[in-house]
C-alpha positions in Angstrom: 0.0 0.0 0.0 1.3 3.5 -0.9 0.2 5.0 2.4 1.0 3.6 5.8 -2.0 2.7 7.9 -1.3 5.5 10.4 -1.3 8.0 7.5 -4.7 6.7 6.3 -6.1 6.9 9.8 -5.0 10.6 9.9 -6.6 11.2 6.5 -9.9 9.8 7.7 -9.8 11.9 10.8 -8.9 15.0 8.6 -5.5 15.4 10.4 -3.2 14.3 7.5 -0.8 16.9 6.1 1.5 15.7 3.3 4.6 17.9 2.8 5.9 18.2 -0.8 9.4 19.1 -1.9 7.9 20.3 -5.2 4.4 20.7 -6.6 3.7 21.5 -10.3 0.3 23.0 -11.3 0.1 22.9 -15.1 -2.6 24.2 -17.3 -4.2 21.5 -19.6 -3.3 23.1 -22.9 -0.6 22.4 -25.4 -0.1 26.1 -26.3 1.8 28.2 -23.7 0.4 26.4 -20.6 0.5 28.4 -17.4 2.7 26.7 -14.8 3.2 27.3 -11.1 5.9 25.4 -9.2 7.4 25.2 -5.7 7.2 23.4 -2.3 3.8 23.0 -0.6 1.4 20.9 1.3 -1.8 18.9 0.9 -4.2 18.7 3.8 -7.9 17.8 4.4 -10.5 20.4 5.5 -14.2 19.7 5.8 -13.8 16.6 3.7 -12.0 18.4 0.9 -8.3 17.9 -0.2 -6.7 21.4 -0.2 -3.3 22.2 -1.5 -1.1 25.3 -0.8 1.8 25.9 -3.2 4.6 28.5 -2.7 5.5 29.8 -6.1 8.5 32.0 -7.0 7.7 34.8 -9.4 9.8 34.2 -12.6 7.6 34.9 -15.6 5.8 38.2 -15.7 3.2 37.1 -18.3 2.6 33.8 -16.6 2.5 35.3 -13.1 0.2 38.2 -14.0 -2.7 35.7 -14.3 -2.5 35.2 -10.5 -3.6 38.9 -10.2 -6.1 39.0 -13.0 -7.8 35.6 -12.3 -7.1 32.0 -13.4 -10.5 31.2 -14.9 -11.9 34.4 -16.5 -15.1 36.1 -15.4 -17.9 34.9 -13.3 -20.6 33.1 -15.2 -18.2 31.5 -17.7 -18.0 27.8 -18.1 -14.5 26.5 -17.3 -13.2 24.6 -20.3 -10.9 21.6 -20.3 -8.0 23.8 -21.5 -8.6 26.3 -18.6 -8.3 23.6 -16.0 -5.0 22.6 -14.3 -3.4 19.3 -13.4 -1.4 18.5 -10.3 1.8 16.5 -9.9 4.2 16.4 -7.0 6.9 14.6 -5.0 6.5 14.5 -1.2 9.3 14.6 1.3 9.4 10.8 1.4 10.0 10.6 -2.4 6.5 9.4 -3.3 5.0 10.7 -6.5 1.4 12.0 -6.6 -0.8 13.3 -9.4 -4.3 14.7 -10.0 -5.8 15.2 -13.4 -8.0 18.1 -12.4 -7.7 20.8 -9.8 -9.8 23.7 -8.6 -7.1 26.3 -8.6 -9.2 29.1 -7.3 -7.0 31.8 -6.0 -3.4 33.1 -5.8 -2.0 35.6 -3.3 0.8 37.7 -4.7 3.8 38.9 -2.6 6.9 40.9 -3.5 9.0 37.9 -4.7 6.6 35.1 -4.7 3.0 33.9 -4.6 0.8 31.5 -2.7 -1.5 29.4 -5.0 -4.4 27.7 -3.2 -6.8 25.2 -4.6 -8.7 21.9 -4.1 -8.2 18.4 -5.5 -11.1 16.0 -6.3 -8.8 13.0 -6.3 -5.1 12.6 -5.4 -3.5 9.5 -6.7 -0.2 7.8 -5.8 2.2 6.5 -8.5 1.4 3.1 -9.9 3.9 0.5 -8.8 4.4 -3.1 -9.7 3.1 -5.7 -7.3 3.0 -9.5 -7.1 -0.1 -11.0 -8.6 -1.5 -12.9 -5.7 -5.1 -11.8 -5.8 -6.8 -8.9 -7.5 -8.7 -6.6 -5.2 -10.1 -3.1 -4.8 -10.7 -1.7 -1.3 -13.1 1.2 -0.8 -13.3 3.3 2.3 -16.8 4.9 2.3 -17.9 7.8 4.5 -20.6 6.9 7.1 -24.1 7.2 5.5 -26.4 5.2 7.9 -27.9 3.2 5.1 -25.3 0.7 3.9 -24.5 -1.5 5.4 -27.0 -1.1 8.3 -25.7 -2.6 11.5 -29.0 -4.5 11.8 -28.3 -6.2 8.5 -24.9 -7.5 9.7 -25.6 -10.3 12.1 -21.9 -11.2 12.4 -20.5 -7.7 12.3 -19.8 -7.9 8.5 -21.7 -8.5 5.3 -20.4 -11.1 2.8 -21.7 -12.1 -0.6 -20.5 -13.4 -4.0 -21.0 -11.9 -7.4 -19.9 -14.2 -10.3 -16.8 -15.5 -8.5 -16.1 -12.1 -7.1 -16.1 -11.9 -3.3 -17.6 -8.8 -1.7 -17.2 -8.0 2.0 -18.4 -4.9 3.9 -17.7 -3.9 7.5 -18.3 -0.6 9.4 -16.7 1.3 12.2 -17.0 4.9 13.5 -15.2 6.3 10.5 -17.2 4.6 7.8 -17.6 1.4 5.7 -14.7 -0.6 4.3 -15.8 -2.4 1.2 -13.4 -5.1 -0.1 -14.0 -6.6 -3.6 -11.6 -9.4 -4.6 -11.3 -12.1 -7.2 -9.6 -13.1 -10.4 -11.7 -10.8 -12.6 -11.7 -7.7 -10.4 -10.6 -4.5 -11.9 -11.6 -0.8 -11.8 -14.6 -1.4 -14.1 -16.1 -4.4 -12.3 -15.6 -2.9 -8.9 -17.1 0.4 -9.9 -20.2 -1.5 -11.3 -20.6 -3.3 -8.0 -20.3 -0.1 -6.1 -23.0 1.6 -8.2 -25.4 -1.3 -7.9 -25.0 -1.2 -4.1 -25.8 2.5 -4.2 -29.1 1.7 -6.0 -29.9 -1.2 -3.6 -29.2 1.0 -0.5 -31.0 4.1 -2.0 -28.1 6.6 -1.2 -24.9 7.9 -2.7 -21.6 6.6 -1.5 -19.0 9.2 -0.7 -15.7 7.4 -1.3 -12.9 8.7 0.9 -10.1 6.4 -0.3 -9.6 3.5 -2.8 -6.7 1.0 -2.9 -6.3 -0.7 -6.3 -4.4 -4.0 -6.7 -4.7 -5.8 -10.0 -2.9 -6.7 -13.3 0.4 -6.6 -11.5 0.1 -3.0 -10.3 -1.1 -1.2 -7.2 -1.9 2.4 -6.3 -4.1 4.4 -4.0 -6.5 7.4 -4.4 -7.5 9.8 -1.8 -10.8 11.6 -2.6 -12.6 14.7 -1.6 -16.1 14.5 -0.3 -18.9 17.0 0.1 -19.7 17.1 3.8 -22.8 19.2 3.0 -24.2 16.8 0.4 -27.9 16.0 1.0 -28.1 12.2 1.1 -31.7 11.5 2.0 -32.5 7.9 1.2 -34.4 7.2 -2.0 -36.7 4.3 -1.0 -34.7 1.1 -2.0 -36.0 -1.5 -4.5 -35.5 -4.5 -2.2 -35.3 -5.2 1.5 -32.3 -7.1 2.9 -33.1 -10.1 5.0 -32.3 -9.5 8.6 -31.0 -13.1 8.9 -29.3 -13.6 5.5 -28.6 -10.1 4.1 -25.8 -11.6 1.9 -28.2 -14.0 0.3 -30.6 -11.2 -0.5 -27.7 -9.3 -2.3 -26.5 -12.5 -4.1 -30.1 -13.1 -5.4 -30.3 -9.5 -6.7 -26.8 -9.5 -8.2 -27.1 -13.0 -9.8 -28.6 -11.7 -13.1 -28.6 -7.9 -12.6 -24.8 -7.5 -12.4 -24.2 -9.0 -15.8 -26.7 -6.6 -17.4 -25.4 -3.6 -15.4 -21.8 -4.3 -16.4 -22.7 -4.3 -20.1 -25.6 -1.9 -20.4 -26.2 -0.2 -17.0 -24.3 3.1 -17.2 -27.3 5.1 -18.6 -29.6 3.3 -16.1 -27.4 4.4 -13.2 -27.5 8.0 -14.5 -31.3 8.1 -14.4 -31.3 6.5 -10.9 -28.7 9.1 -9.8 -30.9 12.0 -11.1 -33.9 10.5 -9.4 -32.0 10.3 -6.1 -31.0 14.0 -6.4 -34.6 15.0 -7.2 -35.8 12.9 -4.2 -33.8 15.2 -1.9 -36.5 17.8 -2.2 -39.3 15.5 -1.1 -42.0 13.6 -3.1 -43.6 16.8 -4.4 -40.4 18.0 -6.0 -39.7 14.5 -7.4 -43.2 13.7 -8.8 -42.6 15.2 -12.3 -38.9 14.2 -12.3 -39.7 10.5 -11.8 -42.1 10.6 -14.8 -39.3 12.2 -17.0 -36.7 9.6 -15.8 -39.1 6.7 -16.5 -39.5 8.1 -20.0 -35.7 8.4 -20.4 -35.2 4.8 -19.4 -37.9 3.6 -21.8 -36.4 5.6 -24.7 -32.9 4.3 -23.9 -33.8 0.6 -23.5 -37.2 0.1 -25.3 -37.0 2.7 -28.1 -38.3 0.3 -30.9 -41.1 -0.9 -28.7 -42.3 2.7 -28.3 -42.7 3.2 -32.0 -45.4 2.2 -34.5 -43.4 1.8 -37.7 -46.4 0.8 -39.8 -48.5 3.8 -38.8 -45.4 6.1 -39.3 -45.1 4.9 -42.9 -48.8 5.5 -43.6 -48.4 9.0 -42.2 -45.3 9.7 -44.2 -47.1 8.6 -47.4 -49.8 11.2 -46.8 -47.4 14.1 -46.8 -47.6 14.7 -50.6 -51.4 14.9 -50.3 -51.2 17.4 -47.5 -49.0 19.6 -49.7 -51.8 19.9 -52.2 -54.3 21.4 -49.8 -55.5 24.9 -50.7 -54.9 26.3 -47.2 -52.5 28.7 -45.6 -48.9 27.5 -45.8 -48.4 27.9 -42.0 -51.3 25.4 -41.4 -49.7 23.0 -44.0 -46.3 23.1 -42.2 -48.1 22.5 -38.8 -49.9 19.4 -40.3 -46.7 18.1 -41.8 -44.9 18.4 -38.5 -47.6 16.4 -36.7 -47.6 13.8 -39.4 -43.8 13.3 -39.3 -44.1 12.7 -35.5 -46.9 10.1 -36.0 -45.7 6.6 -35.0 -42.5 8.0 -33.4 -41.4 6.9 -30.0 -43.9 7.4 -27.2 -43.4 6.3 -23.6 -47.1 5.4 -23.3 -46.7 2.9 -26.3 -43.7 1.2 -24.7 -45.4 1.1 -21.2 -48.5 -0.5 -22.6 -46.4 -3.2 -24.4 -44.6 -3.9 -21.1 -47.9 -4.1 -19.3 -49.4 -6.4 -21.9 -46.2 -8.6 -21.7 -46.5 -8.8 -17.9 -43.2 -7.0 -17.3 -44.9 -4.2 -15.2 -48.0 -4.4 -13.1 -51.4 -3.7 -14.5 -52.5 -0.1 -14.1 -49.1 1.4 -13.6 -48.8 2.9 -17.1 -52.1 4.8 -16.5 -50.7 6.1 -13.2 -47.6 7.3 -15.0 -49.8 9.3 -17.4 -51.9 10.8 -14.6 -48.9 11.8 -12.5 -47.2 13.4 -15.5 -50.3 15.4 -16.4 -50.9 16.5 -12.8 -47.3 17.5 -12.2 -46.7 19.2 -15.6 -49.9 21.2 -15.4 -49.4 22.7 -12.0 -51.9 20.7 -9.9 -51.0 21.6 -6.3 -50.6 18.8 -3.8 -51.2 21.2 -0.9 -54.9 21.8 -1.6 -56.0 19.5 1.2 -55.4 15.9 2.4 -57.2 14.2 -0.5 -55.1 16.0 -3.2 -51.9 15.4 -1.2 -52.6 11.7 -0.7 -53.4 11.3 -4.4 -50.1 12.8 -5.5 -48.2 10.8 -2.8 -49.9 7.5 -4.0 -49.2 8.3 -7.7 -45.5 9.2 -6.9 -44.9 5.9 -5.1 -46.7 3.9 -7.8 -44.3 5.5 -10.3 -41.4 4.6 -8.1 -42.7 1.0 -8.2 -42.9 1.3 -12.0 -39.4 2.6 -12.2 -38.1 -0.3 -10.2 -40.2 -2.9 -12.1 -38.6 -1.7 -15.4 -35.2 -2.0 -13.7 -36.0 -5.6 -12.5 -37.2 -6.5 -16.0 -34.0 -5.1 -17.6 -31.8 -7.0 -15.2 -33.7 -10.2 -15.1 -34.3 -10.0 -11.4 -37.2 -12.3 -10.3 -36.9 -12.2 -6.5 -38.8 -10.4 -3.8 -39.2 -6.6 -3.9 -40.8 -3.8 -2.0 -44.3 -3.0 -3.2 -44.6 0.8 -3.2 -48.0 0.6 -4.8 -49.5 -0.7 -1.5 -49.7 1.2 1.7 -47.3 -0.2 4.3 -44.8 -1.1 1.5 -44.9 -4.9 2.0 -42.5 -7.3 0.4 -43.8 -9.4 -2.5 -42.5 -12.1 -4.8 -41.5 -11.2 -8.3 -42.6 -12.7 -11.6 -40.7 -14.5 -14.4 -41.1 -12.5 -17.6 -38.7 -12.8 -20.6 -37.2 -9.4 -21.5 -39.2 -7.6 -24.2 -37.1 -7.4 -27.4 -37.6 -5.4 -30.6 
């Protein structure tokens, strides 16, 4: 490991300070990149990695930027070429780098300047290592949802995913998640981490990662957002109190393979729903409808189309052009005709309902919630209206998860958010709908 255990302990407690013989902050552009160099330190403050660099003034044009601003004016998007990368050698001779830094200010003196910024991720140099076992170890900040102490009858949580061993344990500083096996690498471990986020209903803030595979090892220290709102999105399944590892193995058995190959977009929609959920169900009601539509378009695009009707409509365009009416009306008609038979979420949902992939009645509840939310129906107009929107929102959460289960081939028990009390119920075996 690149860091001694005592150094990692200090990092977790936000007391680590790494002293550097030399730090280089270099702009990510090939043409006249700005560069600031000198000794400095990296420390942790409120969960963020902060660096301080003592730069000697040597180039008037280069150094003038410290006075005029590193990133241009407020309101401008920071481009890739405007960003900076970090590299350095500490007093122990260890090499570190970071691809992107937030170099947000510089303080000029008579002969030098202090450059201050933040690092999202600080990485040690890759070194060769004996190939005994491939593993990736994550250290995750405490979140209260994974793993719950009540779901760890032996003080730890173990399960297996396609010959990959996963072990989680917690202490006062967070959760240590160890992923090991012959086929473990950065891609497979990241996929497991993301699926666990979806299962737990919250985002994982990773503090540190140790990589050891393909004959190399390195470590990453990461910044976290201590102010991040991490309200739990109601999870799709409930872990058994007696056999939590078995619950996860059942979920991962088919779902992991799908997620590894096709799951990146699905995770993006789950992530956006999780963020929308932070504002409560009223704020999330329209968002969940939009994200369901996005998932359907991504994975069931052909099923949401009516190709035969679209061809019939296209064939009628020449006849519409002959109509003796205002040209603006003709263009409006042509636009509507061209859209006929194109993808519609309702079409895809009704096919999934007919196939048995989603519960009967859920497509209609998606339509009602979308209409209510989009057209400004207020949930606060009394108990009945509020309960209606709450029920519709949770029925759409149920629909969102049923689509996910169908995509991943998961047939096990799941939480029924369409029924008050949210009971567990068994799944159904339905072959994935194909074009």
